N, C-alpha and C positions, 0 to 999 in steps of 0.2 A: 784916676787909674792913671798905673807907670806902667812903661812895656822898657823891656831889655830886650836886644837881639844879640845872640852869641855867637860868633862863626869859630868851628873847628876844625883847620886843618886836614885832608887825610893822606893818605899815602902817596895816590897818585896825582898832589899838590892842588887838588878841589878842596873845597869848603862845602862845609855842610850848616847851615842856617836854624838856630833855634830862635824861636819868641819867647821869652817867657814875660807872663801877665799878672801885673800881680794889684791888687787893689781892698784895703781896707775895708770891711765888712762888719769888724766888731773892734771898737775901741773904748778905755780906761784909763783915760791917765793917771800915772803917777801908779801903776799896779803894774806888775810883772806876771806873764803868761806861765808858768810852770810846768801844765801838761796841755793835750787836745786828744782827745776822742772821737770817733764817726764811728755809727752805729753800721756792723757791718752789712745787717741786713735793709737800712734805711739810710741814704749817705745826707736826709735833710736834717737826721738826730745827730746832734752836734754835743758835747762834753768840751767846757772851756773851765781851768782852774788857776787860781791863782796865792801865791804864798800872801804872809802881810798876816796885820792880826788888825781889829776895831774895823772890818766891811766886810760884805760877802767875799765869799771865795771862790764859791761854784757856780755856774753860769749852764743854759740847755737853750739850745733853739730846733725848733721841729722845722722848723724851712730854711736852714741853712745853703741851702742851692740857688734860693729864690733870688733876683737881682736886688732888693732889699730885705736882709735876712736876721730877724728876730732874738736877740740874747735875753731871757729872764733868772733873775738869784732863783737857785732854789734851796738855799742851806738850811732853809724850813727851822726845825730842833738839833743842828748841828752846831755845837762850840764852836766859841771865837777862834780860831786855830789856822794857822797856813796847812795850805793842802797843796802837793805836791805832787800826784800825780792821779788819773782816773783811766779808770775801764770800762764804756757800756759792754755789758756784757752779748754775747754775740748768741744768744737761745734766744732765737725769733717766735717764741710762745709771747716774751713778755720784754719789756724795757728796765734792765736794773742798770744801776749804775754801782759801780767799786769803785773808790779812791783809797790813798793814800795820805794820812799828815802826820801832824806833827806829835798824835795821840792814836797812832796806830791804823786802822783797817774801817771804813766803817762804807755801809751798802743801803741804797732805798730801793723798791719797788715801786714807790707812791711817788712819780714824778708830778708836784701837785702848785709848783712856785713859792710861794712864803710859808704856804701849810706842809711841805715837807718831811717827809718823816724820817728822821735815818737811826741805820739800826748800828752797831757796837761789835764787830765781830773779831777781839781779840782775847778770847777767853786763854788763850794758846801765847799767843803771838805777845802780846801783853802793853800796854799803852804807850808803845815807843814811835819815834820817828820813822813814816814810810816814806822813801824816798819815792821810790816807783811802783806801780801799779801795772801788769802784762798779763796776757794771756794768749797760750796757743793758737795760733791764727790756722794753722794746717786743720783740714777737714775735720770735723767727726764724727762723723755719720759713720762714717768709710775707715778713715785714715788713707795711708797710699799705699799705693803697688806697683805697678810699671816702672821696676826695677828698686823704687825708692826704696828704705826701712820702711816697715809698718809706722804708723804713729800712733804711740800707747797714752800719751796726757792729752788726747781732745779737749780742747775745751779746760787746760787746767789753767787754775789765776795764781800767779807770781808775785809775793811781795816781795820787794828789798828794801829794807831795812837799815838804820844806822846801828851798828855793835852788834847786831843778830843774826846776820846773816840773810839767806833769801828762805823763805817760805813758799811751801805748794800747798794750795787748797783744791781737791779733786770736786769735792761734792758740792760745789757753785756750778758744778754739768747740769744741777737741777737745781735753782736756787730756790725754787719757792720753801722747802720744807725749813732747811738751815732761818731763812731772812725769817720766818713766825713764828721759832724756838727762838731768838732774839731778837721780838719787837719788843722795842721800849714801853716799858709799860706806862712810865711818869711818874712814878711811887716818889721820883727823889723830885721836891723843889726847887729846894738850891744844894748849892754844896762852898763855902768858902772855908778860908785859913785864915788866920789874922794869932800876932803880927806875923806878916812877909817881907821882908826877910828875918829869917828866925835866928835869934842865938843859941838860946837852949831850950826853952819851950813855949809852944803858942798852942790854937786852941779850933779844934775844926769843929764847923757847925756845919748844920743839914737839917731837911724838914720830912717829913716822911709823910705820904696822905694816907697812906691806912699801915699799919702794925704787919711787920715782915722780918725774916732773918736778914741778918747784914753781915760786910765782911769791908775791914777798913783794911788796907795793905799798901806800906809806902816803897815806890821801884825809886832805883837809882836810874839815871841816864841813861845807861846802857839797858836797862830792862831788868834787871834784876832784884830781885827780891829782896828787902832789908830789911824789911820791922815788919810782922804783923800785927795790929793794933786787936784785933776784933776778927776772929773767925766764925761765919755760922751763928749770929750771937741775935737773939731774939729783942727787937725793938718795937716798943710803940710807935705808934702815929703823934706826929708832933713836932713843934721842933726844940731839939739836940744841940748840946754844946760838950766834945769830946776834948781835956788835956791831954795836947801830945809832949812826950818830950823826944827832942832831939839829940842831948847830949853825946850821944855815944856813937852818932852820926858826924861821918869827916865833912868837912865846909864845900859844897857843890850844890847841885842842883838838882831837884827830885820831885816827884809825883806820887801823888796819893791818889789811892782811888778809894770809892765807894762804891759796893754793889751792893744790890738789893733784889734776892729775884732775877731775872734776866737783865735787869737794868744798872749802869753801869754810869757813871760821875768820874771826872780828872780835874785836879785841878793842881797849878805846880808850886813849890815853895822851896827859895833860897836860904840853905844855911851858911851861917857866915862866921 
């Protein structure tokens, strides 16, 4: 426990004394916290997210105000990618976490440790870096009166992106329906691109557990579509390898997405 005392002088020459108490409750050596969110309805519920790769990125506590809180990783089926922002949705009827990542916005209402299931919410925004997630914190039941302008965006979620501005979602005021509509079916077992980096030609491999219509789209790092390889084409279940030509693409970093129904997987490649 570290205690710091701050003295602030006042106009009459006296001093106001403030005591700041610092206590480490959670520490992961070598990792950098990128955001923290506290449940507006229960201060014991706290979400902490981290950047970097090759490790867990999302931790959750249900006893954060206790003398010895515990934080457990809830990455679940989340891809291995940096996570930059988080919000615990303020709907009191359920615990919903929304995160901003290297590949867009993901949500979960199934907080279950390593079995947590995440849904991608990037059908419009695209799989682009989202550096912050926030929610309109003013009361959403009635807005504000008493001489203030009435709030008309109660509970709205805002995603702050790299290269595509700020996006707003109002349908997360009632999060159950969109999360169910975007529930991951886990039809795509794997997604790989090789060789990578790419000179002119590469291969995209994936496995489908069930026959389904798929789309394969390449985005640049700003989230703009640069090439559509397949658009709503039926593929049988099983393992597939598709040739991908990148000869017409400028040198740079790209994201290639495979969509099957409501499921989407993303992988990155470098063109040189």
